[in-house]
C-alpha positions in Angstrom: 73.1 241.6 273.1 75.4 239.5 275.2 74.0 236.4 273.6 74.6 237.8 270.2 78.1 238.8 271.1 78.8 235.2 272.3 77.4 233.9 269.0 79.7 236.2 267.0 82.8 235.2 269.0 82.0 231.5 268.5 81.9 231.7 264.7 84.9 230.2 263.0 86.1 231.4 259.5 85.5 228.8 256.8 88.6 229.9 254.8 92.1 229.2 256.2 94.1 231.7 254.2 95.7 234.4 256.3 94.2 237.2 254.3 90.6 236.0 254.6 91.1 235.2 258.3 92.2 238.8 258.9 89.2 240.1 256.9 86.9 237.8 258.9 88.4 239.0 262.2 87.9 242.7 261.1 84.2 241.9 260.3 83.7 240.4 263.7 85.3 243.4 265.4 83.1 245.7 263.4 80.0 243.7 264.4 80.9 243.7 268.1 81.3 247.5 267.9 77.9 247.8 266.3 76.0 245.6 268.8 75.3 248.4 271.3 73.4 250.3 268.6 70.8 247.5 268.6 69.2 249.3 271.5 68.5 252.4 269.5 68.5 251.2 265.9 70.9 250.5 263.0 71.6 252.7 260.0 71.3 250.8 256.7 71.3 252.3 253.2 69.1 250.5 250.6 69.8 250.1 246.9 66.9 250.0 244.6 68.2 247.2 242.4 67.4 244.1 244.5 65.6 243.1 247.7 68.9 242.0 249.2 70.9 245.0 248.0 72.3 247.3 250.7 75.3 249.6 250.8 77.8 247.6 252.8 78.3 249.1 256.3 79.5 247.7 259.6 75.8 247.4 260.6 75.2 244.9 257.7 78.1 242.7 258.9 76.0 241.6 261.9 73.5 240.0 259.6 76.1 238.5 257.4 78.1 236.9 260.2 75.0 235.5 261.9 73.6 234.2 258.6 70.3 236.2 258.9 68.9 237.4 255.6 68.2 241.1 255.4 65.5 242.2 252.9 63.7 245.3 251.7 61.0 245.8 249.0 61.9 249.3 247.8 62.6 248.5 244.1 62.2 250.4 240.9 59.6 248.9 238.5 61.5 247.8 235.3 58.4 248.8 233.4 59.3 252.4 234.1 62.4 252.8 232.0 62.7 256.5 232.8 62.7 255.9 236.5 65.2 253.0 236.0 67.6 255.4 234.2 67.1 258.1 236.8 67.7 255.9 239.8 70.3 253.5 238.4 72.3 251.5 240.9 72.5 254.3 243.4 71.8 253.9 247.1 69.2 256.0 248.8 71.7 258.5 250.2 73.4 258.8 246.8 70.0 259.3 245.0 69.1 262.2 247.4 72.4 263.8 246.6 71.9 263.4 242.9 68.4 265.0 243.1 69.9 268.1 244.9 72.7 268.4 242.3 70.3 267.9 239.3 67.9 270.6 240.6 70.7 273.2 240.5 72.0 272.2 237.1 71.7 274.3 234.0 71.3 271.2 231.9 67.6 270.6 231.2 68.2 266.8 230.8 69.8 266.6 234.3 67.0 268.7 235.7 64.4 266.3 234.2 66.2 263.3 235.5 66.4 264.8 239.0 62.6 265.5 238.9 61.9 261.9 237.8 64.1 260.5 240.6 62.3 262.8 243.1 58.9 261.7 241.9 60.0 258.1 242.4 60.8 258.8 246.1 57.5 260.7 246.6 55.3 258.0 245.0 57.1 255.2 246.9 57.2 256.9 250.3 55.9 253.7 251.8 59.2 252.2 250.9 57.6 249.2 249.3 56.5 248.7 245.7 54.5 246.0 244.0 57.5 244.9 242.0 59.5 244.8 245.2 56.8 242.7 246.9 56.8 240.2 244.0 60.6 240.0 244.1 60.6 239.7 247.9 58.1 236.8 247.8 60.3 235.0 245.2 63.5 235.6 247.1 62.4 234.6 250.5 62.6 230.8 251.3 59.8 228.8 252.7 59.6 228.9 256.5 62.8 231.0 256.6 63.2 233.6 259.4 64.6 236.8 258.1 64.6 240.6 258.8 62.6 243.0 256.7 63.6 246.7 256.6 61.0 249.3 255.9 60.5 252.9 257.0 63.4 252.7 259.4 61.9 249.7 261.1 63.2 246.2 261.3 60.6 243.4 261.4 61.0 239.6 261.8 59.6 238.1 258.6 58.8 234.5 257.5 57.3 232.9 254.4 54.5 230.3 255.0 52.8 228.5 252.1 54.1 231.1 249.6 52.8 234.1 251.7 54.8 236.6 253.6 54.1 237.4 257.3 55.6 239.9 259.7 55.9 239.2 263.5 53.6 241.5 265.4 55.5 243.3 268.1 53.4 246.4 268.7 52.7 247.1 272.4 49.0 247.4 271.7 48.8 243.7 270.9 50.5 242.6 274.1 47.4 240.9 275.5 46.1 239.6 272.2 47.1 236.0 272.4 45.6 235.1 269.0 47.5 237.9 267.2 51.0 236.7 266.3 51.6 237.4 262.6 50.6 240.1 260.2 50.3 239.4 256.5 52.3 241.3 254.0 50.5 241.1 250.7 50.1 244.7 249.5 51.8 248.0 249.7 48.9 250.0 251.2 49.0 248.5 254.7 45.7 246.7 254.4 46.9 243.5 256.2 45.3 240.7 258.2 46.3 239.3 261.6 46.9 235.6 262.2 47.6 233.3 265.1 50.7 231.2 265.6 49.3 228.6 263.1 48.7 231.3 260.4 44.9 231.1 260.8 43.0 234.3 260.4 42.4 235.8 263.8 39.1 237.5 264.7 39.8 237.9 268.5 40.8 241.6 268.5 39.6 243.2 271.7 38.4 239.9 273.3 39.8 238.0 276.2 41.5 234.7 276.0 38.2 232.8 276.8 36.0 234.9 274.5 34.4 233.5 271.5 36.6 233.6 268.4 39.8 233.0 270.4 40.9 229.4 270.6 37.9 227.7 268.9 37.5 224.3 267.5 39.2 223.4 264.2 35.8 223.2 262.5 35.0 226.7 263.7 38.4 228.0 262.6 37.9 226.4 259.2 34.5 228.2 258.9 36.2 231.5 259.8 38.8 230.9 257.1 36.2 230.0 254.5 34.2 233.1 255.3 37.3 235.1 254.9 38.0 233.7 251.5 34.4 234.3 250.4 34.7 237.9 251.6 37.8 238.3 249.5 36.0 236.9 246.5 33.1 239.4 247.1 35.6 242.2 247.4 37.1 241.4 244.0 33.7 241.0 242.4 32.2 244.2 243.9 35.0 246.6 244.7 32.5 249.5 244.9 30.8 247.9 247.9 34.0 247.1 249.6 35.3 250.6 249.5 36.8 251.6 252.9 36.4 248.1 254.4 39.4 245.9 255.4 39.5 242.2 254.7 38.8 241.5 258.4 35.7 243.8 258.4 34.4 242.1 255.3 34.7 238.7 256.9 33.0 239.9 260.0 30.2 241.5 258.0 29.7 238.2 256.1 29.4 236.3 259.3 26.9 238.8 260.7 24.7 238.5 257.6 24.8 234.7 257.7 23.8 234.8 261.4 20.9 237.2 260.7 19.7 234.9 257.9 19.7 231.9 260.3 17.7 233.9 262.9 15.2 234.9 260.2 14.6 231.3 259.1 14.3 229.7 262.5 11.0 231.4 263.6 9.3 230.5 260.3 10.2 226.9 260.9 8.8 227.0 264.4 5.5 228.6 263.3 5.1 226.0 260.5 5.5 223.3 263.0 3.0 224.8 265.4 0.3 225.1 262.6 0.9 221.6 261.3 -2.1 219.2 261.9 0.4 216.6 263.1 1.2 218.7 266.1 -0.7 217.2 269.1 -0.8 220.4 271.2 -1.4 222.9 268.4 -5.1 222.5 267.5 -6.1 225.6 265.5 -9.2 227.6 266.5 -9.7 226.2 270.0 -9.6 228.5 273.0 -6.7 228.2 275.4 -9.0 227.4 278.3 -10.5 224.4 276.5 -7.0 223.1 275.8 -6.2 223.2 279.5 -9.5 221.4 280.5 -9.0 218.6 277.9 -7.8 215.3 279.5 -4.0 215.1 279.3 -2.6 211.9 277.8 0.9 210.7 278.1 1.5 211.1 274.4 0.3 214.7 274.4 2.9 217.5 274.4 2.5 221.2 275.1 4.2 223.8 272.9 5.3 226.7 275.0 
């Protein structure tokens, strides 16, 4: 917080007019006052009209002055005109007040509008909609670091190769060196974990030296390919993928491939053993006779 305070105090206003300088200084003072709240959390009030739309508060001035984009994905789907009319350009707090007022109104139209607004809040309790996710992906810049607000939590977000990722900060992943980013590609929370290079990580619960941690590039490429195949199978056969995450599907695919390799290998060994070209695999001769037969340098014994 001391570092952020120094950064705020070092910012110089771009405009030289006296009025804008006074306004800038007021924003800096508000931001300095808000800084201690970072230890407990900031209060922000989203608007449902855009991923960057928030009700302006002193808390938002911190992000504005430091040039850090603040996003959310809680938007109304424009394909639902009734919800668009009910929510309008209101903020979350204003919408809650509207719902309470409409419920106690004698006007049936207002009551209906209040119920529609309330239904919107209930069906989007995750505070992220698919329309919001699409708008968020379009608004975020490639490799830009930003802050994503959802369910009263602030997460560091970036966009890499047109995909959104959130920085993993949960205490449970403290010792998982290969878990750095978490994908943000749907609203249901079914995400994938990646390492610092945005490669799919399969090292959950394993030590730093365990298999699947920091493997070779070829091995990591195979992991990524298996993951893509698993996603393809999930799309082709959704009934078989019910209840499985993308990570579990990729692991299941790898396990099936390994079992197939294990099943093929003994067959190859037996075929080689029964082949007439095998010097030490004469069929139908007792083992004792084989041991009494003179041993030549070119002979080999199959154990």
